[in-house]
N, C-alpha and C positions, 0 to 999 in steps of 0.2 A: 335286390335288386336281381330280378332271375338274372341264374348266369349256370352254361350249360359246358362243362369240360373235357373230350374229349381226350381217353389216353390208348395205346399199345397199339399202336400201327410202328412200320417198322416196313426190311425191305424185308421181302418171303420170297420162297424158291417156287414155281411152279407143284404142285399138288404139297404142299407146309400147309399149315396149319395158324390158323392168331389172334388173339380174343382180344378184342377189341372192351373195354368200358367208358362209360360214360355217368359222371359225376355231378349230380345235379341240383340245385340249393335253389331259395329264393321263392322258393312256391309250394303250395301241397301235392308233393308228386305223389303215396302213395295215389289221387283223386284228377292223377291226366294221365293222359297215354301218349305214352311216348314212343317215340321214332327215329328212322335214320335213317337213314339219304346216303347219298354216293353220288361224285358226277370226278367223271373219263374227264381226263385230257382233250377236250373236246368240242365235250356233249354239255346238255343238262344237265340237269344236277334227277334222280331220281330215286323214288320210294326205295326201300329194299329192306323192311318190318316195319310192322307195327305193335308196340306189346299193350296190352287192355291194364287197364287198373291196377286187376290183380296174377296180371300175366300167364290166368286161367287160357290165355288164346292171342296167338301171337300169328302173323298173320307173314308169310315171306314172299319176295318177287315173286315169281312163277323159274326167273334166270338162277337162281340160287338158291329154291326149291330143293330140300334132301341134303345140300352141303353147312346153307350160315344159317344159326338158329337165332333167333331172340327170348332174355329171357331181359329177366330186374329182379331187384334183393326190393324191395321199401323200405326196408331197415335198411338200410345202408344210402339211400336214396339216388342205389348207382341199374341202370340199364347196362346191358351184355351186347353184344351182341361177335359169337361164334363165327371163324368161315372157317373151315376143310377145304379137301384141294381145291385150292384154288390154282388160278391159268387166270394167263395172261390178261382175260377182258376184265380181270377185277381187279386192278390196277386201276384207281382211282384214291380221291379225300372223301373218306368217311362225316358226316355230319350224324347227331344227335341233336334234336328238335322235340319240339314243345308247342302247343296255343293253350293260350292262358288267356289273355284277352288281349294277345296279337302274337303273333309266330318268336318265337328265340329259335336263333341259333349258339352255337357252340362257333370255335373257332375253325376246330373237321381239325382229321390225322391221316395220315399220308399214309397209303397201301401202296410201295413199287411190288408191283411179282414182276420178277427177273429173274433168271440164270450165268 
């Protein structure tokens, strides 16, 4: 079955960096676009980044453009989200997503940004 397991979250200081990973299994990873979403406290889940199958194009939300970079390693069935210059507004649970016959989600990894 499809499994998505996020990791790499944790307490970050303002201005700091984190690298999130999402290990995928149970589907043809290299043939599927992968997504990163986040849900901040009290807010709806929002799209953060999208990585096409060969990683040649990635889209990130305007609010994180220039600070967040998404990528993938098809040999490792893993997608990444590099986050730099973190600020308090980036505090959220970050989720990995894929849409095969239906949407699948990981359990998320928490990223609290606090001094």
